[in-house]
FIKOLPA-233036 format. One line per 2 residues: their letters; for each residue x, y, z of C-alpha. Coordinates in Angstrom, 1 decimal, padded with zeros to 4 digits. Example, Ala and Ser with C-alpha at 12.3 -4.5 7.8 and 13.67 -1.06 7.14 Angstrom:
AS	012.3 -004.5 007.8; 013.7 -001.1 007.1
***
This chain:
MT	093.0 147.7 089.0; 095.0 145.6 090.6
KK	094.7 141.6 090.4; 093.6 139.4 093.2
PT	096.2 136.8 094.0; 095.3 133.3 093.6
KA	095.7 130.5 095.6; 097.6 127.8 094.1
AT	095.8 124.7 094.1; 097.0 121.9 096.9
PL	098.9 119.1 095.4; 097.7 115.2 095.8
AG	099.4 113.7 098.5; 102.1 110.8 097.7
VT	102.5 112.6 094.0; 106.0 114.2 093.6
SF	105.9 117.1 091.9; 108.7 118.6 089.6
AA	107.2 122.0 089.5; 108.9 125.0 091.1
DE	106.4 124.5 094.1; 109.0 124.2 097.2
DY	106.2 124.2 099.8; 105.5 120.4 098.9
IA	106.9 117.6 101.0; 106.5 114.1 099.6
PP	105.8 110.9 102.0; 108.5 109.2 103.2
PK	109.2 105.5 101.5; 107.5 102.8 102.9
TV	110.7 101.2 104.6; 111.0 104.7 106.1
RD	107.5 104.6 107.6; 107.7 100.8 108.6
KA	111.1 101.3 110.7; 109.3 104.5 112.1
KA	106.3 102.3 113.1; 108.5 099.7 114.7
DN	110.5 102.2 116.5; 107.3 104.3 118.1
GA	106.1 100.5 118.9; 109.4 099.9 120.7
IG	108.8 102.8 122.8; 104.9 102.0 123.4
FV	103.0 104.1 121.1; 100.8 101.6 119.4
SD	098.1 101.7 116.9; 094.6 101.1 118.0
KP	093.8 099.5 115.1; 094.8 095.5 115.3
AP	097.4 094.7 112.4; 095.8 092.2 109.7
AR	097.3 088.6 110.3; 100.0 087.2 107.9
GE	098.4 086.6 104.8; 095.5 088.1 105.3
SA	094.6 091.6 103.5; 093.3 094.7 105.0
QR	090.3 094.6 102.3; 086.9 093.6 102.7
KK	086.2 089.9 102.2; 084.1 089.3 099.2
RE	080.7 088.4 099.5; 079.2 085.2 097.8
AT	076.6 086.1 095.1; 073.3 084.8 096.2
FT	072.0 085.1 092.1; 074.3 083.9 090.1
AQ	072.2 084.5 086.8; 070.4 087.5 085.2
FT	067.2 087.3 083.3; 065.6 089.9 080.9
MR	062.2 089.8 079.3; 060.6 091.9 076.8
IR	056.9 092.3 078.4; 054.3 094.9 077.8
EE	053.7 097.7 080.4; 050.3 096.3 081.6
DR	051.9 093.0 082.1; 054.7 094.5 084.3
ER	052.3 096.2 086.2; 050.4 093.5 087.0
FD	053.3 091.3 087.9; 054.7 094.1 090.5
EY	051.1 094.7 091.7; 050.7 090.9 092.3
AY	054.1 091.0 094.3; 053.4 093.9 096.2
RH	049.6 092.3 097.0; 050.9 089.3 098.4
RI	054.1 090.9 100.0; 056.5 088.5 098.3
SK	059.6 089.4 096.2; 059.7 089.6 092.7
GE	061.5 086.5 092.8; 059.2 084.3 094.4
AF	056.4 085.8 092.4; 058.5 084.8 089.1
RR	058.9 081.3 091.0; 055.2 080.7 091.7
LL	054.6 081.8 087.8; 057.0 079.0 086.6
DI	055.3 076.5 089.0; 052.2 077.1 087.9
AE	052.9 077.2 084.3; 054.7 073.6 084.8
GQ	051.7 072.5 086.7; 049.4 073.1 083.7
GR	052.1 071.5 081.4; 051.8 068.5 082.7
AD	048.0 068.4 083.1; 047.7 069.0 079.1
***
């Protein structure tokens, strides 16, 4: 019985291999890529993607957090079901339901 030839794993792009694999070609350094991009732009081959402005990163801007605090409560399963059902029945978020619960509790506290 003969062994089946196995396909060698493809190397990762940008990773220099020190193995005996001569098929792999490492990407050029950044200076060479930048020069090639400038030369291509000079003869009319420009990218469709707009270049980011100076000092502006290409990464997406971070959003401001809407909710800056996290609150954890231990409640019985039936109370959680009642709370979820209240929020669903009134078509409000759980945060809004919790705010109403606090408003009611504060109102009763002032009346006592």
